[in-house]
ROVO-441988 format. One line per field, with one value per residue: x, y negated, z negated of N, C-alpha, C in turn; residue in three letters; chain. Coordinates in steps of 0.1 Angstrom, whole numbers. Each point is the difference from the previous one (the first is absolute). Example, Ala and Ser with C-alpha at 12.3 -4.5 7.8 and 13.67 -1.06 7.14 Angstrom:
% residues 2
nX [132,-4]
nY [57,-11]
nZ [-78,7]
caX [-9,9]
caY [-12,-11]
caZ [0,0]
cX [9,-8]
cY [-12,-11]
cZ [0,-8]
type [ala,ser]
mol [A,A]
//
This chain:
% residues 177
nX [29,4,-10,10,-5,-7,5,-7,9,-8,11,3,-12,2,12,-4,-10,9,8,-11,-3,13,1,-12,5,11,-5,-9,7,10,-9,-5,12,3,-11,2,13,-5,-9,10,6,-13,4,10,-8,-8,12,2,-13,-2,9,-6,-12,4,6,-10,-9,8,3,-13,-5,11,1,-2,8,8,-2,1,10,4,-3,5,11,1,-3,8,4,-13,5,7,-12,6,1,13,-1,-1,11,3,6,0,10,-9,5,1,-11,0,2,-13,4,-14,1,-8,-7,-3,4,7,9,1,-2,10,-9,-4,4,0,-11,-9,-8,-5,5,11,2,12,-2,12,-4,11,7,10,-9,-4,-9,-11,6,-2,10,-8,11,-7,3,-12,5,-3,-2,0,-10,3,1,8,13,4,-8,-9,2,0,-11,3,-12,8,-1,10,-2,-1,7,-9,-3,6,1,-2,13,-5,-10,9,-2,10,-6,-9,10]
nY [-561,6,8,9,2,10,11,8,0,-5,-4,-3,-4,-6,-3,-3,-6,-6,-2,-3,-7,-4,-2,-6,-6,0,-5,-5,1,-5,-8,-3,0,-8,-7,0,-3,-8,-3,0,-6,-3,0,-6,-7,-2,-3,-6,1,-4,-9,-2,1,-7,-8,0,-1,-9,-5,2,-4,-8,3,13,-4,-6,10,7,-7,-1,12,3,-7,5,10,-7,-2,2,7,-1,-3,-12,-12,3,12,4,6,11,4,13,0,10,-4,-13,-2,-5,-11,-2,-13,1,-12,-6,-3,-13,1,-10,10,-8,13,-4,-4,8,-2,-12,5,4,-4,12,-6,7,5,5,10,2,12,-2,10,-5,-9,13,2,2,11,13,-5,-11,-5,-5,-12,-5,-6,-13,2,-13,0,-12,-12,1,6,-12,-2,8,-6,-12,6,1,-5,-1,-13,2,13,-8,-9,-8,-3,-11,2,-12,1,-12,9,8,9,-4,9,-6,-9]
nZ [-72,11,0,0,11,-6,6,8,10,9,4,-12,-2,12,-4,-12,6,8,-10,-7,11,1,-13,0,11,-8,-11,7,11,-7,-5,12,5,-11,2,13,-2,-9,9,9,-10,0,12,-5,-7,10,5,-12,-2,12,-2,-12,6,10,-8,-9,10,6,-12,-1,12,2,13,-5,-10,9,7,-10,-4,13,1,-12,3,12,-8,-7,13,0,-9,11,4,3,-6,-1,-7,13,1,-7,11,-1,8,4,11,-1,-7,12,-7,3,-2,2,6,-9,12,1,-12,6,1,11,4,7,9,9,12,-4,-4,-9,10,-5,-11,-1,-12,4,-8,3,-4,-7,4,-7,1,0,10,-7,-3,4,7,-2,-6,-11,-5,-1,11,0,13,-2,8,5,4,-11,1,0,-10,6,12,-7,-5,13,2,11,-1,9,-3,-10,8,7,-12,2,-13,3,3,4,2,5,-10,-8,-7,6,-2]
caX [7,-9,3,2,-10,6,-8,5,-5,-7,9,5,-12,-2,11,-4,-11,6,8,-9,-6,10,1,-12,0,9,-4,-13,2,8,-9,-10,7,2,-13,-3,9,-4,-11,5,7,-9,2,11,-6,-9,8,9,-6,1,14,3,-6,8,13,-2,-4,12,9,-7,-3,5,-10,-13,-5,-3,-12,-11,-2,-5,-14,-8,0,-8,-14,-5,6,-9,4,13,-3,-1,-4,9,4,-11,2,13,-1,13,1,2,12,12,0,0,-11,-4,-8,-7,-5,-13,-1,-13,-10,2,10,12,10,-2,-6,3,12,12,-3,1,-9,6,14,3,14,2,10,4,10,13,9,13,-1,-7,-14,-1,-2,1,14,4,2,5,-10,-6,1,-11,2,-12,1,-11,3,14,4,14,4,1,12,12,1,3,-12,-5,-13,-1,-10,-14,-8,-6,-14,-7,0,11,10,0,-10,3,9,14,3,-6,4]
caY [12,10,15,7,10,13,9,5,-7,9,9,11,9,8,10,11,7,7,11,10,7,9,11,8,7,11,10,6,13,10,5,9,12,6,6,11,10,6,8,11,8,9,12,7,6,10,12,6,13,9,3,10,12,6,4,11,11,5,6,12,10,-4,-6,5,-8,-13,2,2,-13,-9,4,-4,-15,-6,3,-10,-13,-11,-6,-8,-13,-11,-12,-2,12,7,14,5,13,8,9,13,8,-7,-6,-15,-7,-12,-9,-8,-11,-4,-14,-4,-1,-12,2,-8,6,-5,9,-1,7,-5,1,14,10,12,0,9,2,15,5,13,7,4,7,-2,-9,5,4,13,13,11,1,-11,2,-12,-9,-7,-15,-4,-10,-8,-6,-9,-4,3,11,-3,4,15,4,-3,10,13,8,4,-7,-5,8,-2,-9,-12,2,-12,-11,-9,1,-11,3,13,0,1,15,4,-9]
caZ [2,7,-3,13,2,0,7,12,12,9,7,-9,-1,12,1,-10,6,11,-6,-5,11,6,-9,1,13,-1,-11,2,7,-9,-11,6,2,-13,-5,8,-4,-13,3,6,-10,-6,8,-7,-12,5,6,-10,-4,11,0,-11,3,11,-5,-9,8,7,-9,-5,10,14,9,-3,-10,6,8,-10,-7,9,2,-12,0,11,-3,-9,5,-3,-13,1,6,-9,7,11,7,5,-3,-1,6,1,12,-6,6,-3,-13,2,-6,8,-7,9,-7,2,4,5,-11,-7,-11,2,9,14,10,14,5,-8,-14,-6,6,5,-3,-11,-5,1,-9,5,-10,6,-9,6,11,11,-2,-7,7,-9,-5,-8,-14,-6,-4,10,1,8,10,3,13,4,14,2,-9,-3,-14,0,8,-8,-10,7,-1,13,2,14,6,-6,8,-6,-4,2,-9,3,-10,-9,-10,-6,-12,5,2,13,11]
cX [-10,5,2,-11,6,-10,7,-5,-7,9,5,-11,-2,11,-3,-11,5,8,-9,-7,9,2,-12,-1,9,-5,-13,1,7,-9,-10,7,2,-13,-3,10,-4,-12,4,7,-9,0,11,-6,-9,7,7,-5,1,15,4,-6,8,14,-1,-3,12,9,-5,-1,3,-12,-14,-6,-4,-14,-12,-2,-6,-15,-9,-1,-10,-15,-6,5,-9,3,12,-3,-1,-4,9,4,-12,1,15,-1,13,-1,3,12,13,1,1,-13,-3,-9,-6,-6,-14,0,-15,-10,3,10,13,11,-4,-5,6,14,13,-2,2,-10,7,15,2,14,1,11,3,10,12,8,14,-1,-9,-14,-1,-1,2,14,4,1,5,-12,-6,2,-11,5,-13,2,-12,2,15,3,14,4,2,12,13,3,3,-12,-6,-14,-3,-11,-14,-8,-5,-14,-7,0,11,10,0,-10,3,9,14,4,-4,4,10]
cY [10,14,7,11,14,9,5,-8,10,9,11,10,8,10,12,9,9,12,11,7,10,13,9,8,12,10,7,13,10,5,10,14,8,7,13,12,6,9,13,9,10,14,9,7,12,13,7,13,11,5,10,13,8,5,12,13,6,7,13,11,-4,-6,5,-8,-14,1,1,-13,-10,3,-5,-15,-5,3,-10,-14,-12,-7,-8,-14,-11,-12,-2,12,8,15,3,15,7,9,14,8,-6,-6,-16,-6,-13,-8,-10,-12,-4,-15,-3,0,-12,1,-7,6,-5,11,-2,6,-4,2,15,10,12,2,9,-2,15,3,15,7,5,8,0,-8,5,4,13,11,11,2,-11,4,-13,-9,-7,-15,-4,-11,-8,-8,-10,-3,3,11,-3,4,15,4,-3,10,14,10,4,-5,-4,8,-3,-10,-12,3,-13,-11,-10,-1,-12,2,13,-2,2,14,4,-8,7]
cZ [6,-3,14,1,1,8,13,12,9,8,-9,-2,12,2,-9,6,12,-5,-5,11,7,-9,1,13,0,-10,3,8,-8,-11,6,3,-13,-5,8,-4,-14,2,7,-10,-7,7,-7,-12,4,5,-11,-5,11,2,-10,3,11,-6,-9,8,7,-9,-5,10,14,8,-2,-11,4,8,-10,-7,9,3,-12,-1,10,-2,-10,3,-3,-13,0,5,-11,8,13,8,4,-4,-1,4,0,12,-6,5,-4,-14,1,-6,8,-9,10,-8,5,4,3,-12,-9,-11,2,8,15,9,14,3,-8,-15,-4,5,6,-3,-12,-5,0,-10,4,-10,8,-11,7,13,11,-4,-8,9,-10,-6,-9,-15,-6,-3,12,-1,10,9,3,13,1,14,3,-10,-5,-14,-1,7,-8,-11,5,-1,13,4,14,7,-5,8,-7,-4,-2,-10,3,-11,-10,-11,-8,-12,5,2,14,12,9]
type [unk,unk,unk,unk,unk,unk,unk,unk,unk,unk,unk,unk,unk,unk,unk,unk,unk,unk,unk,unk,unk,unk,unk,unk,unk,unk,unk,unk,unk,unk,unk,unk,unk,unk,unk,unk,unk,unk,unk,unk,unk,unk,unk,unk,unk,unk,unk,unk,unk,unk,unk,unk,unk,unk,unk,unk,unk,unk,unk,unk,unk,unk,unk,unk,unk,unk,unk,unk,unk,unk,unk,unk,unk,unk,unk,unk,unk,unk,unk,unk,unk,unk,unk,unk,unk,unk,unk,unk,unk,unk,unk,unk,unk,unk,unk,unk,unk,unk,unk,unk,unk,unk,unk,unk,unk,unk,unk,unk,unk,unk,unk,unk,unk,unk,unk,unk,unk,unk,unk,unk,unk,unk,unk,unk,unk,unk,unk,unk,unk,unk,unk,unk,unk,unk,unk,unk,unk,unk,unk,unk,unk,unk,unk,unk,unk,unk,unk,unk,unk,unk,unk,unk,unk,unk,unk,unk,unk,unk,unk,unk,unk,unk,unk,unk,unk,unk,unk,unk,unk,unk,unk,unk,unk,unk,unk,unk,unk]
mol [A,A,A,A,A,A,A,A,A,A,A,A,A,A,A,A,A,A,A,A,A,A,A,A,A,A,A,A,A,A,A,A,A,A,A,A,A,A,A,A,A,A,A,A,A,A,A,A,A,A,A,A,A,A,A,A,A,A,A,A,A,A,A,A,A,A,A,A,A,A,A,A,A,A,A,A,A,A,A,A,A,A,A,A,A,A,A,A,A,A,A,A,A,A,A,A,A,A,A,A,A,A,A,A,A,A,A,A,A,A,A,A,A,A,A,A,A,A,A,A,A,A,A,A,A,A,A,A,A,A,A,A,A,A,A,A,A,A,A,A,A,A,A,A,A,A,A,A,A,A,A,A,A,A,A,A,A,A,A,A,A,A,A,A,A,A,A,A,A,A,A,A,A,A,A,A,A]
//
C-alpha cells in the first residue's frame, strides 16, 4: 500500500509568488503616497494656530488686527519649523497663511520639480465666500489650495483667484485638493 504524497507543485508555488509580486507592485506606490500625505498633513497642524490667530484678530479688529497678528506671527516664524514643515507665514495684507515644506534633509519628502521643493499649502481666510475686507462681517472660513482648489471651490469659497501653490493634489490633505 503506497501513501499519496502531499504538498504543492512547483507551478502552484510560482503562481502564488506571481500574485504576491503583482499585489506588491500595486501596494508599494500607494503606501509611499500615503506616507508622504501623512507628512504633508503636519502642515495642517502647523497652520491651525496661525488660522486661530488670524480669525481672532479679524473678529476683534478687522484688517488692522490681521496685520498686527501677522506681524507678530512672522516675527517668531522660526518657532514654526518642524521636521517636515520649513515655515508657516502669514501675509500681512490678506491674512493668507503659507505652509512651506522642508526637503533635502532625509525626511522622506520628495525633492525636485515633481516633488515638494518650493511647494506650499495656502490657506486663505474667507467671510461669506469672499476675501477679507473692511466691510466683511461674519465668521471666517478657510479656503485651502494646493495644486488644485476644487474642494474650496465646491464650498463656495472663491478659491479660483488663489492660484496654484504647488503641492501635488495626490499628496495634499483632502481639505486642500
